Jmol script that loads the backbone (N, CA, C; Angstrom):
load data "model"
ATOM      1  N   UNK A   1     -16.236  16.117  30.166  1.00  0.00           N
ATOM      2  CA  UNK A   1     -16.055  15.420  28.919  1.00  0.00           C
ATOM      3  C   UNK A   1     -16.681  16.193  27.766  1.00  0.00           C
ATOM      4  N   UNK A   2     -17.832  16.776  28.033  1.00  0.00           N
ATOM      5  CA  UNK A   2     -18.524  17.511  26.988  1.00  0.00           C
ATOM      6  C   UNK A   2     -17.742  18.768  26.603  1.00  0.00           C
ATOM      7  N   UNK A   3     -17.140  19.434  27.578  1.00  0.00           N
ATOM      8  CA  UNK A   3     -16.359  20.631  27.273  1.00  0.00           C
ATOM      9  C   UNK A   3     -15.100  20.274  26.482  1.00  0.00           C
ATOM     10  N   UNK A   4     -14.527  19.080  26.765  1.00  0.00           N
ATOM     11  CA  UNK A   4     -13.368  18.642  25.992  1.00  0.00           C
ATOM     12  C   UNK A   4     -13.754  18.375  24.546  1.00  0.00           C
ATOM     13  N   UNK A   5     -14.927  17.798  24.333  1.00  0.00           N
ATOM     14  CA  UNK A   5     -15.394  17.533  22.974  1.00  0.00           C
ATOM     15  C   UNK A   5     -15.602  18.836  22.212  1.00  0.00           C
ATOM     16  N   UNK A   6     -16.154  19.825  22.895  1.00  0.00           N
ATOM     17  CA  UNK A   6     -16.349  21.128  22.257  1.00  0.00           C
ATOM     18  C   UNK A   6     -15.006  21.755  21.901  1.00  0.00           C
ATOM     19  N   UNK A   7     -14.049  21.618  22.825  1.00  0.00           N
ATOM     20  CA  UNK A   7     -12.718  22.177  22.578  1.00  0.00           C
ATOM     21  C   UNK A   7     -12.043  21.482  21.393  1.00  0.00           C
ATOM     22  N   UNK A   8     -12.142  20.155  21.354  1.00  0.00           N
ATOM     23  CA  UNK A   8     -11.542  19.399  20.250  1.00  0.00           C
ATOM     24  C   UNK A   8     -12.216  19.759  18.937  1.00  0.00           C
ATOM     25  N   UNK A   9     -13.523  19.890  18.947  1.00  0.00           N
ATOM     26  CA  UNK A   9     -14.252  20.271  17.737  1.00  0.00           C
ATOM     27  C   UNK A   9     -13.850  21.672  17.290  1.00  0.00           C
ATOM     28  N   UNK A  10     -13.700  22.556  18.247  1.00  0.00           N
ATOM     29  CA  UNK A  10     -13.314  23.930  17.929  1.00  0.00           C
ATOM     30  C   UNK A  10     -11.911  23.974  17.323  1.00  0.00           C
ATOM     31  N   UNK A  11     -10.968  23.250  17.907  1.00  0.00           N
ATOM     32  CA  UNK A  11      -9.598  23.229  17.400  1.00  0.00           C
ATOM     33  C   UNK A  11      -9.548  22.565  16.031  1.00  0.00           C
ATOM     34  N   UNK A  12     -10.301  21.503  15.854  1.00  0.00           N
ATOM     35  CA  UNK A  12     -10.294  20.770  14.589  1.00  0.00           C
ATOM     36  C   UNK A  12     -10.909  21.589  13.463  1.00  0.00           C
ATOM     37  N   UNK A  13     -11.819  22.489  13.794  1.00  0.00           N
ATOM     38  CA  UNK A  13     -12.487  23.268  12.755  1.00  0.00           C
ATOM     39  C   UNK A  13     -11.741  24.557  12.401  1.00  0.00           C
ATOM     40  N   UNK A  14     -10.660  24.844  13.104  1.00  0.00           N
ATOM     41  CA  UNK A  14      -9.895  26.056  12.799  1.00  0.00           C
ATOM     42  C   UNK A  14      -9.271  25.960  11.417  1.00  0.00           C
ATOM     43  N   UNK A  15      -9.246  27.084  10.777  1.00  0.00           N
ATOM     44  CA  UNK A  15      -8.581  27.158   9.480  1.00  0.00           C
ATOM     45  C   UNK A  15      -7.191  27.727   9.712  1.00  0.00           C
ATOM     46  N   UNK A  16      -6.227  26.979   9.298  1.00  0.00           N
ATOM     47  CA  UNK A  16      -4.857  27.429   9.447  1.00  0.00           C
ATOM     48  C   UNK A  16      -4.442  28.201   8.208  1.00  0.00           C
ATOM     49  N   UNK A  17      -3.420  28.992   8.359  1.00  0.00           N
ATOM     50  CA  UNK A  17      -2.930  29.810   7.257  1.00  0.00           C
ATOM     51  C   UNK A  17      -2.309  28.897   6.203  1.00  0.00           C
ATOM     52  N   UNK A  18      -3.083  28.608   5.169  1.00  0.00           N
ATOM     53  CA  UNK A  18      -2.613  27.698   4.126  1.00  0.00           C
ATOM     54  C   UNK A  18      -2.305  28.436   2.832  1.00  0.00           C
ATOM     55  N   UNK A  19      -2.201  29.745   2.916  1.00  0.00           N
ATOM     56  CA  UNK A  19      -1.912  30.512   1.706  1.00  0.00           C
ATOM     57  C   UNK A  19      -0.494  30.211   1.236  1.00  0.00           C
ATOM     58  N   UNK A  20      -0.373  30.027  -0.056  1.00  0.00           N
ATOM     59  CA  UNK A  20       0.955  29.797  -0.616  1.00  0.00           C
ATOM     60  C   UNK A  20       1.662  31.133  -0.761  1.00  0.00           C
ATOM     61  N   UNK A  21       2.953  31.100  -0.593  1.00  0.00           N
ATOM     62  CA  UNK A  21       3.716  32.328  -0.747  1.00  0.00           C
ATOM     63  C   UNK A  21       3.791  32.686  -2.219  1.00  0.00           C
ATOM     64  N   UNK A  22       3.604  33.949  -2.481  1.00  0.00           N
ATOM     65  CA  UNK A  22       3.654  34.433  -3.849  1.00  0.00           C
ATOM     66  C   UNK A  22       5.114  34.549  -4.282  1.00  0.00           C
ATOM     67  N   UNK A  23       5.425  33.971  -5.410  1.00  0.00           N
ATOM     68  CA  UNK A  23       6.794  34.011  -5.914  1.00  0.00           C
ATOM     69  C   UNK A  23       6.980  35.297  -6.709  1.00  0.00           C
ATOM     70  N   UNK A  24       8.016  36.045  -6.360  1.00  0.00           N
ATOM     71  CA  UNK A  24       8.305  37.304  -7.039  1.00  0.00           C
ATOM     72  C   UNK A  24       9.152  37.013  -8.262  1.00  0.00           C
ATOM     73  N   UNK A  25       8.770  37.601  -9.357  1.00  0.00           N
ATOM     74  CA  UNK A  25       9.516  37.432 -10.595  1.00  0.00           C
ATOM     75  C   UNK A  25      10.912  38.029 -10.424  1.00  0.00           C
ATOM     76  N   UNK A  26      11.973  37.259 -10.705  1.00  0.00           N
ATOM     77  CA  UNK A  26      13.337  37.776 -10.502  1.00  0.00           C
ATOM     78  C   UNK A  26      13.665  38.984 -11.369  1.00  0.00           C
ATOM     79  N   UNK A  27      12.898  39.202 -12.419  1.00  0.00           N
ATOM     80  CA  UNK A  27      13.148  40.357 -13.285  1.00  0.00           C
ATOM     81  C   UNK A  27      12.967  41.650 -12.506  1.00  0.00           C
ATOM     82  N   UNK A  28      12.071  41.659 -11.528  1.00  0.00           N
ATOM     83  CA  UNK A  28      11.795  42.873 -10.770  1.00  0.00           C
ATOM     84  C   UNK A  28      12.944  43.282  -9.858  1.00  0.00           C
ATOM     85  N   UNK A  29      13.883  42.380  -9.611  1.00  0.00           N
ATOM     86  CA  UNK A  29      15.047  42.750  -8.815  1.00  0.00           C
ATOM     87  C   UNK A  29      15.974  43.680  -9.591  1.00  0.00           C
ATOM     88  N   UNK A  30      15.834  43.721 -10.895  1.00  0.00           N
ATOM     89  CA  UNK A  30      16.698  44.535 -11.744  1.00  0.00           C
ATOM     90  C   UNK A  30      16.089  45.888 -12.097  1.00  0.00           C
ATOM     91  N   UNK A  31      15.009  46.256 -11.465  1.00  0.00           N
ATOM     92  CA  UNK A  31      14.321  47.504 -11.799  1.00  0.00           C
ATOM     93  C   UNK A  31      15.250  48.702 -11.657  1.00  0.00           C
ATOM     94  N   UNK A  32      16.041  48.737 -10.615  1.00  0.00           N
ATOM     95  CA  UNK A  32      16.974  49.851 -10.417  1.00  0.00           C
ATOM     96  C   UNK A  32      17.951  49.985 -11.562  1.00  0.00           C
ATOM     97  N   UNK A  33      18.451  48.857 -12.025  1.00  0.00           N
ATOM     98  CA  UNK A  33      19.394  48.889 -13.146  1.00  0.00           C
ATOM     99  C   UNK A  33      18.681  49.340 -14.412  1.00  0.00           C
ATOM    100  N   UNK A  34      17.462  48.839 -14.636  1.00  0.00           N
ATOM    101  CA  UNK A  34      16.704  49.229 -15.821  1.00  0.00           C
ATOM    102  C   UNK A  34      16.403  50.724 -15.837  1.00  0.00           C
ATOM    103  N   UNK A  35      16.314  51.334 -14.667  1.00  0.00           N
ATOM    104  CA  UNK A  35      15.989  52.754 -14.599  1.00  0.00           C
ATOM    105  C   UNK A  35      17.226  53.645 -14.626  1.00  0.00           C
ATOM    106  N   UNK A  36      18.284  53.273 -13.933  1.00  0.00           N
ATOM    107  CA  UNK A  36      19.411  54.188 -13.761  1.00  0.00           C
ATOM    108  C   UNK A  36      20.396  54.142 -14.923  1.00  0.00           C
ATOM    109  N   UNK A  37      20.615  52.979 -15.534  1.00  0.00           N
ATOM    110  CA  UNK A  37      21.622  52.869 -16.594  1.00  0.00           C
ATOM    111  C   UNK A  37      21.279  53.745 -17.804  1.00  0.00           C
ATOM    112  N   UNK A  38      20.071  53.698 -18.367  1.00  0.00           N
ATOM    113  CA  UNK A  38      19.792  54.579 -19.509  1.00  0.00           C
ATOM    114  C   UNK A  38      19.903  56.062 -19.150  1.00  0.00           C
ATOM    115  N   UNK A  39      19.503  56.400 -17.931  1.00  0.00           N
ATOM    116  CA  UNK A  39      19.587  57.790 -17.484  1.00  0.00           C
ATOM    117  C   UNK A  39      21.042  58.246 -17.426  1.00  0.00           C
ATOM    118  N   UNK A  40      21.898  57.427 -16.820  1.00  0.00           N
ATOM    119  CA  UNK A  40      23.316  57.781 -16.719  1.00  0.00           C
ATOM    120  C   UNK A  40      23.997  57.795 -18.084  1.00  0.00           C
ATOM    121  N   UNK A  41      23.637  56.865 -18.949  1.00  0.00           N
ATOM    122  CA  UNK A  41      24.210  56.863 -20.300  1.00  0.00           C
ATOM    123  C   UNK A  41      23.804  58.116 -21.073  1.00  0.00           C
ATOM    124  N   UNK A  42      22.563  58.550 -20.907  1.00  0.00           N
ATOM    125  CA  UNK A  42      22.112  59.776 -21.565  1.00  0.00           C
ATOM    126  C   UNK A  42      22.877  60.992 -21.077  1.00  0.00           C
ATOM    127  N   UNK A  43      23.083  61.087 -19.778  1.00  0.00           N
ATOM    128  CA  UNK A  43      23.847  62.213 -19.223  1.00  0.00           C
ATOM    129  C   UNK A  43      25.294  62.162 -19.702  1.00  0.00           C
ATOM    130  N   UNK A  44      25.907  60.980 -19.637  1.00  0.00           N
ATOM    131  CA  UNK A  44      27.302  60.830 -20.048  1.00  0.00           C
ATOM    132  C   UNK A  44      27.483  61.192 -21.523  1.00  0.00           C
ATOM    133  N   UNK A  45      26.598  60.681 -22.382  1.00  0.00           N
ATOM    134  CA  UNK A  45      26.693  60.989 -23.810  1.00  0.00           C
ATOM    135  C   UNK A  45      26.469  62.476 -24.055  1.00  0.00           C
ATOM    136  N   UNK A  46      25.527  63.075 -23.339  1.00  0.00           N
ATOM    137  CA  UNK A  46      25.273  64.504 -23.499  1.00  0.00           C
ATOM    138  C   UNK A  46      26.459  65.354 -23.092  1.00  0.00           C
ATOM    139  N   UNK A  47      27.105  64.999 -21.996  1.00  0.00           N
ATOM    140  CA  UNK A  47      28.279  65.757 -21.543  1.00  0.00           C
ATOM    141  C   UNK A  47      29.427  65.612 -22.535  1.00  0.00           C
ATOM    142  N   UNK A  48      29.637  64.395 -23.031  1.00  0.00           N
ATOM    143  CA  UNK A  48      30.715  64.179 -24.009  1.00  0.00           C
ATOM    144  C   UNK A  48      30.451  64.943 -25.307  1.00  0.00           C
ATOM    145  N   UNK A  49      29.211  64.969 -25.755  1.00  0.00           N
ATOM    146  CA  UNK A  49      28.881  65.736 -26.964  1.00  0.00           C
ATOM    147  C   UNK A  49      29.032  67.232 -26.719  1.00  0.00           C
ATOM    148  N   UNK A  50      28.690  67.694 -25.524  1.00  0.00           N
ATOM    149  CA  UNK A  50      28.891  69.108 -25.184  1.00  0.00           C
ATOM    150  C   UNK A  50      30.369  69.466 -25.206  1.00  0.00           C
ATOM    151  N   UNK A  51      31.214  68.578 -24.705  1.00  0.00           N
ATOM    152  CA  UNK A  51      32.658  68.839 -24.731  1.00  0.00           C
ATOM    153  C   UNK A  51      33.182  68.873 -26.163  1.00  0.00           C
ATOM    154  N   UNK A  52      32.675  67.982 -26.991  1.00  0.00           N
ATOM    155  CA  UNK A  52      33.153  67.906 -28.378  1.00  0.00           C
ATOM    156  C   UNK A  52      32.715  69.117 -29.194  1.00  0.00           C
ATOM    157  N   UNK A  53      31.480  69.538 -29.050  1.00  0.00           N
ATOM    158  CA  UNK A  53      30.948  70.635 -29.859  1.00  0.00           C
ATOM    159  C   UNK A  53      30.937  71.973 -29.124  1.00  0.00           C
ATOM    160  N   UNK A  54      31.432  72.014 -27.905  1.00  0.00           N
ATOM    161  CA  UNK A  54      31.519  73.241 -27.116  1.00  0.00           C
ATOM    162  C   UNK A  54      30.155  73.937 -26.985  1.00  0.00           C
ATOM    163  N   UNK A  55      29.172  73.177 -26.621  1.00  0.00           N
ATOM    164  CA  UNK A  55      27.816  73.715 -26.417  1.00  0.00           C
ATOM    165  C   UNK A  55      27.307  73.219 -25.070  1.00  0.00           C
ATOM    166  N   UNK A  56      27.856  73.788 -24.009  1.00  0.00           N
ATOM    167  CA  UNK A  56      27.748  73.232 -22.662  1.00  0.00           C
ATOM    168  C   UNK A  56      26.378  72.678 -22.238  1.00  0.00           C
ATOM    169  N   UNK A  57      25.313  73.386 -22.127  1.00  0.00           N
ATOM    170  CA  UNK A  57      24.152  72.710 -21.526  1.00  0.00           C
ATOM    171  C   UNK A  57      23.263  71.975 -22.529  1.00  0.00           C
ATOM    172  N   UNK A  58      23.424  72.231 -23.810  1.00  0.00           N
ATOM    173  CA  UNK A  58      22.453  71.762 -24.796  1.00  0.00           C
ATOM    174  C   UNK A  58      22.359  70.230 -24.855  1.00  0.00           C
ATOM    175  N   UNK A  59      23.447  69.555 -25.156  1.00  0.00           N
ATOM    176  CA  UNK A  59      23.401  68.101 -25.307  1.00  0.00           C
ATOM    177  C   UNK A  59      23.205  67.382 -23.972  1.00  0.00           C
ATOM    178  N   UNK A  60      23.662  67.984 -22.891  1.00  0.00           N
ATOM    179  CA  UNK A  60      23.436  67.372 -21.572  1.00  0.00           C
ATOM    180  C   UNK A  60      21.942  67.341 -21.255  1.00  0.00           C
ATOM    181  N   UNK A  61      21.244  68.418 -21.572  1.00  0.00           N
ATOM    182  CA  UNK A  61      19.794  68.464 -21.339  1.00  0.00           C
ATOM    183  C   UNK A  61      19.080  67.454 -22.229  1.00  0.00           C
ATOM    184  N   UNK A  62      19.497  67.383 -23.490  1.00  0.00           N
ATOM    185  CA  UNK A  62      18.895  66.402 -24.400  1.00  0.00           C
ATOM    186  C   UNK A  62      19.193  64.981 -23.908  1.00  0.00           C
ATOM    187  N   UNK A  63      20.406  64.759 -23.412  1.00  0.00           N
ATOM    188  CA  UNK A  63      20.756  63.446 -22.867  1.00  0.00           C
ATOM    189  C   UNK A  63      19.913  63.083 -21.661  1.00  0.00           C
ATOM    190  N   UNK A  64      19.659  64.060 -20.797  1.00  0.00           N
ATOM    191  CA  UNK A  64      18.804  63.812 -19.629  1.00  0.00           C
ATOM    192  C   UNK A  64      17.386  63.459 -20.074  1.00  0.00           C
ATOM    193  N   UNK A  65      16.868  64.193 -21.040  1.00  0.00           N
ATOM    194  CA  UNK A  65      15.510  63.934 -21.528  1.00  0.00           C
ATOM    195  C   UNK A  65      15.422  62.553 -22.176  1.00  0.00           C
ATOM    196  N   UNK A  66      16.394  62.233 -23.043  1.00  0.00           N
ATOM    197  CA  UNK A  66      16.371  60.927 -23.707  1.00  0.00           C
ATOM    198  C   UNK A  66      16.613  59.783 -22.715  1.00  0.00           C
ATOM    199  N   UNK A  67      17.491  59.999 -21.756  1.00  0.00           N
ATOM    200  CA  UNK A  67      17.734  58.975 -20.740  1.00  0.00           C
ATOM    201  C   UNK A  67      16.511  58.720 -19.879  1.00  0.00           C
ATOM    202  N   UNK A  68      15.819  59.795 -19.514  1.00  0.00           N
ATOM    203  CA  UNK A  68      14.595  59.650 -18.726  1.00  0.00           C
ATOM    204  C   UNK A  68      13.517  58.934 -19.531  1.00  0.00           C
ATOM    205  N   UNK A  69      13.372  59.324 -20.799  1.00  0.00           N
ATOM    206  CA  UNK A  69      12.378  58.671 -21.655  1.00  0.00           C
ATOM    207  C   UNK A  69      12.702  57.189 -21.820  1.00  0.00           C
ATOM    208  N   UNK A  70      13.962  56.881 -21.990  1.00  0.00           N
ATOM    209  CA  UNK A  70      14.373  55.486 -22.128  1.00  0.00           C
ATOM    210  C   UNK A  70      14.124  54.701 -20.841  1.00  0.00           C
ATOM    211  N   UNK A  71      14.386  55.306 -19.707  1.00  0.00           N
ATOM    212  CA  UNK A  71      14.129  54.646 -18.421  1.00  0.00           C
ATOM    213  C   UNK A  71      12.641  54.373 -18.230  1.00  0.00           C
ATOM    214  N   UNK A  72      11.818  55.342 -18.567  1.00  0.00           N
ATOM    215  CA  UNK A  72      10.372  55.157 -18.439  1.00  0.00           C
ATOM    216  C   UNK A  72       9.864  54.092 -19.403  1.00  0.00           C
ATOM    217  N   UNK A  73      10.445  54.051 -20.605  1.00  0.00           N
ATOM    218  CA  UNK A  73      10.069  53.018 -21.569  1.00  0.00           C
ATOM    219  C   UNK A  73      10.437  51.633 -21.044  1.00  0.00           C
ATOM    220  N   UNK A  74      11.625  51.502 -20.455  1.00  0.00           N
ATOM    221  CA  UNK A  74      12.027  50.220 -19.868  1.00  0.00           C
ATOM    222  C   UNK A  74      11.094  49.812 -18.739  1.00  0.00           C
ATOM    223  N   UNK A  75      10.696  50.764 -17.918  1.00  0.00           N
ATOM    224  CA  UNK A  75       9.768  50.478 -16.826  1.00  0.00           C
ATOM    225  C   UNK A  75       8.410  50.045 -17.371  1.00  0.00           C
ATOM    226  N   UNK A  76       7.958  50.696 -18.422  1.00  0.00           N
ATOM    227  CA  UNK A  76       6.686  50.338 -19.050  1.00  0.00           C
ATOM    228  C   UNK A  76       6.747  48.920 -19.614  1.00  0.00           C
ATOM    229  N   UNK A  77       7.853  48.588 -20.297  1.00  0.00           N
ATOM    230  CA  UNK A  77       8.009  47.237 -20.834  1.00  0.00           C
ATOM    231  C   UNK A  77       8.021  46.201 -19.716  1.00  0.00           C
ATOM    232  N   UNK A  78       8.668  46.532 -18.621  1.00  0.00           N
ATOM    233  CA  UNK A  78       8.777  45.601 -17.505  1.00  0.00           C
ATOM    234  C   UNK A  78       7.416  45.342 -16.863  1.00  0.00           C
ATOM    235  N   UNK A  79       6.625  46.378 -16.698  1.00  0.00           N
ATOM    236  CA  UNK A  79       5.313  46.200 -16.068  1.00  0.00           C
ATOM    237  C   UNK A  79       4.309  45.572 -17.021  1.00  0.00           C
ATOM    238  N   UNK A  80       4.557  45.689 -18.318  1.00  0.00           N
ATOM    239  CA  UNK A  80       3.654  45.107 -19.305  1.00  0.00           C
ATOM    240  C   UNK A  80       3.757  43.583 -19.317  1.00  0.00           C
ATOM    241  N   UNK A  81       4.908  43.039 -18.935  1.00  0.00           N
ATOM    242  CA  UNK A  81       5.123  41.582 -18.954  1.00  0.00           C
ATOM    243  C   UNK A  81       4.276  40.867 -17.945  1.00  0.00           C
TER     244      UNK A  81
END
end "model"
wireframe off; spacefill off
backbone 0.3
color backbone group
């Protein structure tokens, strides 16, 4: 009887996992879109400007740089929230 009481006391004193699940902000599901769209738009605009002005790598490189900067800015804004 005494061992049963110890067992019941031991089971009753256990702490169960009562942690609440952390809710993920749905905005973070769009991180890929926030990063890739400005980058692709920069490349696309750079290539189109290169075709128009016949200056093959110049505007494409500028488009890549501006697209990357824009993607990083979007990521910074997202993490700041």
